[in-house]
N, C-alpha and C positions, 0 to 999 in steps of 0.2 A: 425478627424481620425488619434493615433499615427500610426507609419510604423507596430509594431513592432502585435498590432492591428488585424491592415492591414491581415498581413500574415496569421494570427492564422485563420480568417476567412478563406482565401481559403484555407490553408491544412485544416480546418473542413468540408468546401463541396466535394472536393476532397473525402476527408476521405468517407462523407454520399453519397456516388453514389458508392463507391465498391462493394452493395450487388449487384447493378442490372449488375454489370462486372463481377463480379466473380463467381465461380462457389462455390457451397457447403460447400466442404474442406477448399480452403483459406478463406471465410469467417466465418466458424468454427475456423480460426488460428487465425484473426483479433480480434472473440470474446474474447479468450485466449490471446492474446495479452491485450485487453482491461479491463480482469480482473485482470493481473501480473500488468499495470498500477497503478491500485487503489489500490491493496496490496504494489507497488511502494511508490504512495505518504503516504497512510498510517502512513508507515514503516522509509518513510521521516524526516518526526516530528519530531518521535524520537532522529533516528540519523543524519540525514542533522544538525534539527535546532538545535537538543538539544544537541548534540553530544554521544550521548549512542550507547553503543555498542549494537544491539540486535538480537540476531543471533537463537532469540524462536520464532518469528515471525507468525509462521504458527500455534503456539497455539490456538492463538487468533482468527486465520480463522476459526480452529477446533470446538472452541467453537460455534461461528455463523454457522457454517455450523449442525454442530449436534445440534444446540437448534432447528431451523427451522424444520428438520429432523423429528425428536420426535414430536416438536409439532404438524409438519406438519399429520406423517403418524397415529398418537393415535387418536389426537381431530379434525381434519379434517379443521386444518383454514388455510386459502390462505398462501401461501408460504410470496407474495408481505405483506403482512397485516404485517406478521411476524420479519418485519425490524427494527425497531426502537427495538425489544424486544433480537433479538440477542446482535444489541449493546450493548442493557441493562448487557444482559448478560456476552458477551467478557468482557465490561469494568469493571463493578465488577470484575469479573473473576483478571483480570490486577489489581485493586486496590489491590487486597485482596497478590499477588501474588506478586508483584514491590514495595510495601512499606516498607515488611522488607528488603529488600535486595538496594532501589535506595539509598544509601549510596555508594552504592562499584561503581569503577569508573574503565575504562580501559579494561584489559583482565577479571579482575572479577568475571565484570558485563558481559561477554561476554562468560565467560563461566558458571555461574550460568542461565543466559537466556537459551544455546545450552542444557542444566539437565532438567529446566521446557518445554519446548517443546518438551523432549524425554517420560518425564514420563506420559505430556496428552497424546500420541502416543499411550502409552501402558497401560494405564488406558483404552483406546479405544478398544485396543486390550480385553482385558479383561473383556469387557460386564459389566462396571460400572454399578452398580443396573439391571442390568440385561438391562439397555435401549439404549445399543450403539450396541447390534450385533457384537460386540465380532468381530475379523479378518473378518468375512462377510459382515458387517456393514451392513446400510438399505437403504431400494431395497423400490419403488413403492414411492416416494414423486412424488407429482403433478405438475404441471408445471404450471408459473405467469399466472394467471387472471387477464386481465385491462380491468373493464366494460363488460365484458360479452364476451370477446376476446381472448382467450387460447394461448400463446407464446408457440410456437412449435418449430420452422424451424429456421436454424443457420440466414437466412438472418433477421428472427424477435427479434431473441436475438440483436441482432446487433445495434438496433436502440436503445434495453432498457439498456444494455450494455455501450455502448458510451455514453447515454446520463449520465446517471449515475458518466461514466469517468469524464463527462463535468463538473455536479453539485459539482462532487469532486474537478478536480482542480482550479474550482472558487472558494470555501468553504476556502482551504488550501491556496490561493492565498490572500482569506482576511486575514485570521490567521497571517501568517504569516508579516501582513503590519499591523497588530493590537499591542498593546500595551503588548499582549500575547507574540507575536511572537519577538518583535523586543527582551526581558528578556531572550526568549530563548538563540537567536542567542550570550548574552553579557554572559550565560551561556556555551555558546559552545566553544567561546573565549576564558575566563581567569573565573571559575568560584570561585574562593577564590577573585577578582575584581569585580564582579557580584554578591557576596554576601555582601561584602566588601561595595557597592552603594545601599544594604537597599532592595535587591533580595531577596528574599526566595527561595533558591533556592532545598531545597527536594519538595518543595511542586511545581513550575513548572514541574521539570524531573518525577514526580509521574503523572500530569493533562496529561503530554505527553504522556510519557505509556499509557496513560486513553484514550485519543481522538485517539491515533492512532489504538490502538487493536479493541476498540468500533466501528471504521470505516473497516478494517479487517475483525471483525463476519459481519458485514454487506454485504459485499464479500462473504464468507460465505451458508450466507442466498442465493444469489445469484446464486451461485455454485452448490449446490443444490438441485436446484429447476433446471439450465443447466439438470445435468446429470439424476438426477432422481432417484440415487443411489451416498451413499458414502461411504468410507473404512477409515478404518486409514492411507493407505498408501498412503490417498492421500494429509496428511500432515504431510510428512518426513518432516526429518531435511534438507533433497535438498531443498524440498521450500524455506524454508528460507535461503536456499545461494545464489538460485533463486531472490529473493527478494531484498537481501544484494549487488549483483552482480551486476543487473542494475542501481539501484541504483549508486554506486562508475564508472561504466561503464560511466551512464549518465552523472554525476555531481550530486555531494551531495549535499543536499540544494537545485536546482533549479528543478522546476516545470518540462519547457519542457527538461530541462536533463535527469527524470526523463521515461519521455511519450517517451524518445529516446532512452533509454536504455531499457524501456519494447521491444518492436520495433527489437532489436537488439539481446537482449538473447532469447526472444521466439520466432521470427517471420524468424531468421536466421537460427537457426537448420532446421528450415521445407523448407528453401532453397533451404539448403544444404545436405536435403536426401540425392540425390544419391548418394552422398562421405561420406556414415557413416562409415568407417573409419577412414578418414579421419578430418571431422569437427569437435571433440572436441580437435584435434591437432591443428588445425586451432583455434579455439574460444580461448582457454589455448595461445598459443601464441600471439592472441591481448591482452589478457587483460593485460600478461607481457609487454607487446611493452607499452598501455597505462600507466601502472603504471610508467612505468622510461620516456615515454614522454612527456606524460600530464595527470598528478596526481589529476588534479582537476575534469578531465572526462571529455568528450566529449563537451557540453554545459554545467560551471563552474556557479552557483550562481552570477552575477551581485554586487560590493561591491554595498552596497547603498551609496548612493549621499540624502542629507536630505537641507533643505533653505533653511536660517536663513532668520528671518524680516530682512525686510528695516531697516534701522536706520530714527527715524523720523525726521524731517525739526526744524530745530529750537532747535538743542538739542545735540550741540556741531559736530562737524565736525569729530571727528573716522566714520574709516572702520569696 
């Protein structure tokens, strides 16, 4: 067993025991960390691997949450059954939105994604087609039901959410080591060289948006079931900023870095809640220090290493 795998198993075992020793408040903090960890991993595919600036990821999160809330409250479809549909609607929305703007780069793309996020939020406030409930949102969303067991308490949500985190981390780990993931990394490092190598850059950038958005839509489903009420203010620009920040702080393109970033960005403010006036100042100072002394994040992505096939015996002595 690799040393890194062993460390992950130990950390996972410790995390699994946390609900047994923590009170409901701190267990719920861990639940929020888990949700942002999955959101961060979904955005990391776009920002960390494809190198695209996206500050409107909360829009796809909102689409998934409202899809689950509307269908559950109006047609009484179980929330967890709607996970694939939430992924589909968020992914299709990303496809429609991103296709006309995918050729933009850098600050231009960033500004457009901010606009998309705000358009979605304002549309939800204005009660689109009479479905979104306006500024008050949607009430009465049912709790998740697994084989007749209704998940209600924080420690019950803990295992659901962190199982989802584990599945997400495994999926994106496999994805980043696939041909698709390698293509995204080539695109991030040098888009011109990637295109010259035969990579369809527009296609890969668009697919990174769609996959990341679909995963954020599923997080919206779980968030809606956890809260039983959602409103447009739950999907503000600040949510996108938090997702972006935890990626930059933890390590862009790094799955362990994103998980660490979620603990720092979401968990530390709760630990220092007693220092209400100073905690955001300390957080800002820490971010500035990170950009100066460790711009790649606390746990940046490791350089990739590929083993070349051994030269066959009897076919020359070249190394």
